[in-house]
N, C-alpha and C positions, 0 to 999 in steps of 0.2 A: 343235807339231811342225813345221808348215809354216814357221814363222818360223826355226827352226833350219836347215832345208834352204835357205831363202832366204839366210841368213847364210853358210852354207857355199858356196853358189854365188857370192855376192859376194866372199867371201874368195878362192876359186879364181880368179875373174875378175881380181882385183887381182894375184894372184901371176903369172898368165899375162901380164898387161900389163907387169909389172915385168921379167919374163924377156924379153919381146919388146924392151923398151927396152935391156936389157943386151946382147942379141944385136946390135941395131942400132948400139949404141955400140962394139961390139967388145970388151966386157968379158969375155964368154964366147964360146967357139967353137962349142959344140954345145948344142942345146936339151936340156932334161931328158928323162928317159925318160917314156913314156906310162903311168906308174903311176897317174895321176889318173883321174877318172871318164871312162868311155867315152861315145861319142856316144849309144849305146843307153841308157845309164844316165841321161844328161842328158835324152834324149827322154822317158824314163819319168818323170823328175822333173818335167819341164814339163807332161806330161799329168796327172800327179797334182796338181800345183799348180792347173791349170785346173779339174780336177774339184772340188777343195776350194774353189776360188773360187766356182764355181757353187753348191755346197752352202751356202757361207756366204751368198750372195745369197738363196737360198731361206729359210734360217734367219732372216735379217734381215727378210724379207717376213712370215714367220710371226710373228716377234716384234712387228712393227708391228701386225699384225692382232689379236694377243692383247692388246696394250696398248690398242687401241681398244675391244675387247670388255670389258676390265677397267674402263675408264672408264665404259662404259655400265652395267656391273653395279654399280659404286660409286655412280653417280647413282641407280640403282634402289634400292640399299640405303639411301641417304640419305633418299629419299622414303618408303620403308617405315618407317624409323626415326621420321620425323616423324609419320607416321600412327599408329604405335604409341604415341608420346608423347601424341598427342591422345586416343587411345582410353583410355590409362591415366588421363589427367586426367578424362575423361568418366566412367569407371568410379568414380573416387574421388568425384566429385560425386554420382553416383547412389547410392553406398553411404552417403554422408552424408545424402542426402535420405531414403533408406529408414530409416536410424537415427532421423532426426527424426520421420518419420511413425509409427514404432513406439513412440516414447517419449512419456511424459506421459499426461495424461488422455485426450487425443484418440486416442492410439495404443491405449490399453486399450479405448476405446469401439469403435474400428475392428476390433480383433481379436474382440471379443465379437460384434459385428454380423456379421463374416465367419463365425464359428462357427454362429451362428443360421441364416444363409443356407445353410450346407452341410448342416444337419440336415433341411431340408425335402425 
């Protein structure tokens, strides 16, 4: 929206410059009527442009802050993902070890021994 207003101001400025050149060259005898934007309107547009520019600067600063925070969070997520992968690997190793200890003649003997100890 601000870009459209800037384009309109630039177009109006170019039209006025062309009109001044034609007046100076004697191509026209009287300037056009003041149907264009008034000084108050231009002042309002300039103030609005300044306000939007300041808001844009604030938003850019906020974006930079959020990008930094996002980078920090992504690094943390990567670290947690690595820890999770390590834990999954350890869990798989422990599950394999439990299965090994429960199976076979040694596993049966351990279970019987555990039952006997629980009955006491």
